[in-house]
N, CA, C and O of each residue as an XYZ file, in Angstrom:
300
protein
N       0.840     -1.170      0.002
C      -0.009      0.001      0.003
C       0.891      1.246      0.001
O       1.802      1.357      0.820
N       0.638      2.149     -0.893
C       1.420      3.377     -0.957
C       1.025      4.293      0.210
O      -0.006      4.098      0.854
N       1.857      5.273      0.454
C       1.562      6.240      1.525
C       0.246      6.952      1.273
O      -0.526      7.188      2.202
N      -0.011      7.295      0.023
C      -1.274      7.973     -0.321
C      -2.472      7.061     -0.039
O      -3.480      7.501      0.515
N      -2.351      5.800     -0.421
C      -3.438      4.846     -0.198
C      -3.638      4.664      1.326
O      -4.768      4.611      1.811
N      -2.542      4.573      2.046
C      -2.619      4.388      3.499
C      -3.277      5.617      4.142
O      -4.120      5.486      5.029
N      -2.882      6.802      3.686
C      -3.445      8.038      4.239
C      -4.948      8.074      3.974
O      -5.723      8.441      4.857
N      -5.357      7.702      2.785
C      -6.794      7.687      2.447
C      -7.541      6.655      3.290
O      -8.652      6.920      3.750
N      -6.944      5.488      3.494
C      -7.566      4.436      4.314
C      -7.765      4.889      5.764
O      -8.808      4.641      6.369
N      -6.748      5.554      6.303
C      -6.832      6.058      7.682
C      -7.885      7.155      7.769
O      -8.691      7.176      8.699
N      -7.876      8.062      6.804
C      -8.871      9.151      6.749
C     -10.287      8.560      6.686
O     -11.179      8.992      7.415
N     -10.477      7.583      5.818
C     -11.804      6.947      5.705
C     -12.213      6.258      6.987
O     -13.378      6.314      7.382
N     -11.274      5.615      7.634
C     -11.567      4.957      8.911
C     -12.080      5.972      9.922
O     -13.125      5.781     10.543
N     -11.319      7.060     10.076
C     -11.715      8.107     11.009
C     -13.107      8.647     10.676
O     -13.967      8.720     11.555
N     -13.335      9.024      9.424
C     -14.606      9.676      9.095
C     -15.779      8.718      9.266
O     -16.863      9.141      9.669
N     -15.585      7.459      8.973
C     -16.689      6.487      9.126
C     -16.980      6.184     10.577
O     -18.137      5.974     10.940
N     -15.964      6.155     11.413
C     -16.191      5.731     12.802
C     -16.413      6.868     13.781
O     -17.034      6.648     14.822
N     -15.944      8.053     13.504
C     -16.151      9.171     14.426
C     -17.635      9.459     14.584
O     -18.135      9.547     15.705
N     -18.333      9.604     13.483
C     -19.753      9.937     13.555
C     -20.556      8.828     14.204
O     -21.428      9.087     15.033
N     -20.263      7.590     13.829
C     -21.074      6.468     14.346
C     -20.787      6.128     15.804
O     -21.664      5.606     16.493
N     -19.583      6.410     16.287
C     -19.252      6.019     17.650
C     -19.248      7.193     18.624
O     -19.633      7.024     19.781
N     -18.829      8.362     18.192
C     -18.706      9.498     19.096
C     -19.889     10.472     18.915
O     -20.281     11.164     19.854
N     -20.434     10.511     17.727
C     -21.566     11.409     17.471
C     -21.128     12.860     17.398
O     -20.017     13.162     16.963
N     -21.996     13.746     17.821
C     -21.708     15.182     17.755
C     -20.519     15.599     18.588
O     -19.871     16.601     18.286
N     -20.212     14.831     19.656
C     -19.050     15.157     20.486
C     -17.752     14.989     19.705
O     -16.704     15.481     20.124
N     -17.819     14.292     18.567
C     -16.646     14.079     17.750
C     -16.433     15.125     16.669
O     -15.527     14.996     15.846
N     -17.274     16.173     16.667
C     -17.196     17.193     15.619
C     -15.829     17.846     15.522
O     -15.286     17.993     14.427
N     -15.270     18.238     16.654
C     -13.960     18.891     16.660
C     -12.892     17.950     16.138
O     -12.021     18.355     15.368
N     -12.955     16.700     16.555
C     -12.001     15.695     16.100
C     -12.159     15.495     14.585
O     -11.168     15.362     13.867
N     -13.387     15.474     14.114
C     -13.623     15.333     12.677
C     -12.992     16.481     11.886
O     -12.430     16.269     10.811
N     -13.089     17.675     12.420
C     -12.475     18.839     11.752
C     -10.965     18.663     11.688
O     -10.347     19.002     10.679
N     -10.368     18.141     12.740
C      -8.915     17.920     12.756
C      -8.535     16.876     11.729
O      -7.499     17.004     11.076
N      -9.351     15.842     11.570
C      -9.084     14.827     10.554
C      -9.149     15.463      9.163
O      -8.297     15.192      8.317
N     -10.139     16.291      8.930
C     -10.274     16.914      7.615
C      -9.138     17.893      7.309
O      -8.786     18.084      6.145
N      -8.560     18.515      8.344
C      -7.443     19.443      8.167
C      -6.104     18.727      7.991
O      -5.155     19.295      7.451
N      -6.035     17.483      8.448
C      -4.770     16.745      8.384
C      -4.342     16.540      6.932
O      -5.086     16.011      6.106
N      -3.121     16.978      6.656
C      -2.631     16.917      5.274
C      -1.649     15.766      5.032
O      -1.331     15.439      3.888
N      -1.177     15.159      6.122
C      -0.197     14.088      5.987
C      -0.589     12.878      6.847
O      -1.427     12.980      7.743
N       0.022     11.761      6.561
C      -0.194     10.564      7.349
C       0.251     10.792      8.796
O      -0.403     10.325      9.728
N       1.347     11.499      8.981
C       1.819     11.796     10.353
C       0.801     12.609     11.142
O       0.594     12.374     12.333
N       0.170     13.566     10.469
C      -0.852     14.378     11.150
C      -2.045     13.485     11.540
O      -2.611     13.642     12.622
N      -2.410     12.573     10.677
C      -3.495     11.620     11.031
C      -3.050     10.704     12.158
O      -3.848     10.370     13.033
N      -1.813     10.301     12.150
C      -1.286      9.415     13.183
C      -1.346     10.119     14.579
O      -1.593      9.475     15.599
N      -1.119     11.420     14.586
C      -1.142     12.192     15.852
C      -2.554     12.236     16.460
O      -2.702     12.520     17.649
N      -3.576     11.964     15.668
C      -4.947     11.999     16.170
C      -5.380     10.676     16.776
O      -6.501     10.560     17.272
N      -4.495      9.663     16.744
C      -4.858      8.339     17.242
C      -5.299      8.365     18.699
O      -6.393      7.906     19.029
N      -4.449      8.901     19.572
C      -4.748      8.889     20.993
C      -6.003      9.702     21.352
O      -6.844      9.213     22.106
N      -6.144     10.916     20.837
C      -7.399     11.648     21.127
C      -8.635     10.879     20.626
O      -9.683     10.887     21.271
N      -8.496     10.218     19.469
C      -9.593      9.433     18.916
C      -9.952      8.291     19.854
O     -11.121      8.122     20.201
N      -8.958      7.502     20.271
C      -9.202      6.352     21.158
C      -9.805      6.824     22.470
O     -10.732      6.192     22.976
N      -9.307      7.911     23.030
C      -9.859      8.446     24.289
C     -11.338      8.869     24.116
O     -12.160      8.624     24.998
N     -11.659      9.495     22.993
C     -13.037      9.931     22.753
C     -13.966      8.745     22.593
O     -15.089      8.762     23.097
N     -13.505      7.707     21.889
C     -14.331      6.506     21.721
C     -14.545      5.850     23.077
O     -15.646      5.395     23.388
N     -13.499      5.804     23.876
C     -13.614      5.168     25.198
C     -14.650      5.906     26.055
O     -15.457      5.273     26.736
N     -14.626      7.215     26.022
C     -15.590      7.998     26.798
C     -17.009      7.767     26.297
O     -17.945      7.697     27.092
N     -17.175      7.647     24.966
C     -18.507      7.540     24.379
C     -19.058      6.096     24.424
O     -20.245      5.884     24.674
N     -18.180      5.120     24.178
C     -18.663      3.744     24.020
C     -18.025      2.701     24.922
O     -18.405      1.530     24.886
N     -17.067      3.115     25.723
C     -16.456      2.190     26.665
C     -15.135      1.621     26.179
O     -14.747      1.781     25.022
N     -14.457      0.953     27.104
C     -13.112      0.449     26.891
C     -13.042     -0.628     25.809
O     -12.100     -0.640     25.016
N     -14.028     -1.536     25.765
C     -13.993     -2.635     24.798
C     -14.088     -2.136     23.358
O     -13.326     -2.563     22.491
N     -15.015     -1.243     23.120
C     -15.170     -0.677     21.770
C     -13.927      0.101     21.385
O     -13.449      0.001     20.255
N     -13.407      0.869     22.315
C     -12.177      1.653     22.053
C     -11.015      0.750     21.693
O     -10.258      1.052     20.771
N     -10.864     -0.362     22.411
C      -9.763     -1.296     22.144
C      -9.926     -1.921     20.762
O      -8.949     -2.063     20.026
N     -11.144     -2.291     20.409
C     -11.399     -2.887     19.088
C     -11.055     -1.923     17.971
O     -10.364     -2.293     17.022
N     -11.532     -0.685     18.073
C     -11.260      0.318     17.037
C      -9.770      0.727     17.023
O      -9.213      0.997     15.959
N      -9.152      0.770     18.168
C      -7.722      1.098     18.243
C      -6.911      0.020     17.508
O      -5.953      0.335     16.802
N      -7.292     -1.224     17.674
C      -6.588     -2.308     16.991
C      -6.743     -2.183     15.476
O      -5.775     -2.357     14.735
N      -7.951     -1.885     15.017
C      -8.180     -1.709     13.568
C      -7.381     -0.519     13.048
O      -6.754     -0.604     11.992
N      -7.400      0.579     13.778
C      -6.670      1.775     13.378
C      -5.165      1.511     13.350
O      -4.477      1.933     12.421
N      -4.657      0.821     14.359
C      -3.226      0.521     14.391
C      -2.799     -0.310     13.191
O      -1.704     -0.117     12.664
N      -3.642     -1.224     12.758
C      -3.321     -2.009     11.568
C      -3.188     -1.119     10.339
O      -2.295     -1.324      9.517
N      -4.057     -0.150     10.212
C      -3.978      0.782      9.102
C      -2.760      1.682      9.205
O      -2.117      1.971      8.195
N      -2.432      2.132     10.416
C      -1.291      3.035     10.606
C       0.051      2.326     10.419
O       1.038      2.960     10.044
N       0.094      1.025     10.677
C       1.346      0.289     10.595
C       1.685     -0.193      9.182
O       2.799     -0.658      8.941
N       0.761     -0.090      8.271
C       1.003     -0.559      6.905
C       2.063      0.263      6.203
O       2.384     -0.003      5.045
């Protein structure tokens, strides 16, 4: 997977899961995802994303999504 493909995959993951798991509380995070211009900038949003999911949906859901996100980030 090229860096561009990886960046798009991570972006898609964030946009699909922020709304469905965090809801309106994820609006600010969604704006940060949309402003991110590089894979590194998207990578920096990992911890705030996992923390927000944990607050909204609990530790188990956060761990599951963190694992999926980490697979995308490690490619």
